[in-house]
C-alpha positions, 0 to 999 in steps of 0.5 A: 368087133367082127371085121366086115366081109369082103362083100359088105365092103364092096357093097359100101364102096359101091354105095359111096361111088354112087352117092358121088355120082348123084351128087355130081349130076345134081350140083353141076345141073344146079350150079354149073361145072366151074362153080362146083368144086369137088369139096362141094361134091364130097360134101353133098354126098357125105363123104371125105374129100379124098374119097373122090380122088380113090375113085377118080382121076379128077372133076372131068372124069367124075362128070362123064361117069356121073352123066353116063350113069344118069343116062344109063338109069334113064335108058333102063327105066325107059326100056323097062316100063310096063307094058314091056314090049312084045310080039314081033314089033318089040325091037322097034318099040325098044329102040323108040324108047331108047331114042326118046330116053336120051333126046328126053334126058337132054331136053330136061337137063341142057346144062349138065348135057351141055357141060357133058358134050363139052368135056367129051370134045376136050383133049381128054375125050371120051372116057371108059368107065363102068358107067359107060360100059353098062350104058353101051351094053343096053343100047347094044342090046337094044340094037340086037333087039331091033334086028341088027345082023351086025351090032358091032357096027350098028351100035357105034352108029346108033351112038354117033346119031344119038350123040349128033342129035344132042348137039343141035338140041343144045345149041345155044340161041339156035336150038333144033326142036325136039320133034324134028330130031326125033322125026330124023332118027325115026325115019332113019330107023323106019319107026312109027311116030307113035312108038316110044313116048311121043312128044306133046307136039305132033310129028313136023310136016312131012315126018312120017306117022307110020314106019316100015320094016326095019332098015338095019 
């Protein structure tokens, strides 16, 4: 039998890693973090239990990478959805899509996102991984398209504002309505309410329907 080439081995490793990440998203979203074991994840992914340890130091790191991958794929799909933005307002449209993608993902996967945010606030903190880096690249490029003259400062601010909106959206017993959070973010960046993928509900009272020039 001819030995597999390095490129084939690399592709097989990539697919194995992605199956583990997808299985983590599915199981934690269904059962919760505590009720999901690494053995469950390996079984769902069709992989050996020891393969998880090869890629990830532990369950918490695996979950963060899995959620970052989901966020990256969701954001990428939103930014590339047809019709693709063009013209002078393209940057505003892309930023609106990015905001809507993260808020919509949080609304649709509350258990998963609540668990993810709780993990970030633990002693282990925010974990750097390839999936997080891909997500960061897309968000930074969105800030650049929006017209930022200092993306190294504006990208972390956008990330912080999005994370700050995720928490009240998930707050047990007293969540803030998505349209209100969207309105605050859109006002901060001078975006028209009609940009992106507006929720079924209209803008809350006092929220602008028409935006102004980007505020930077």
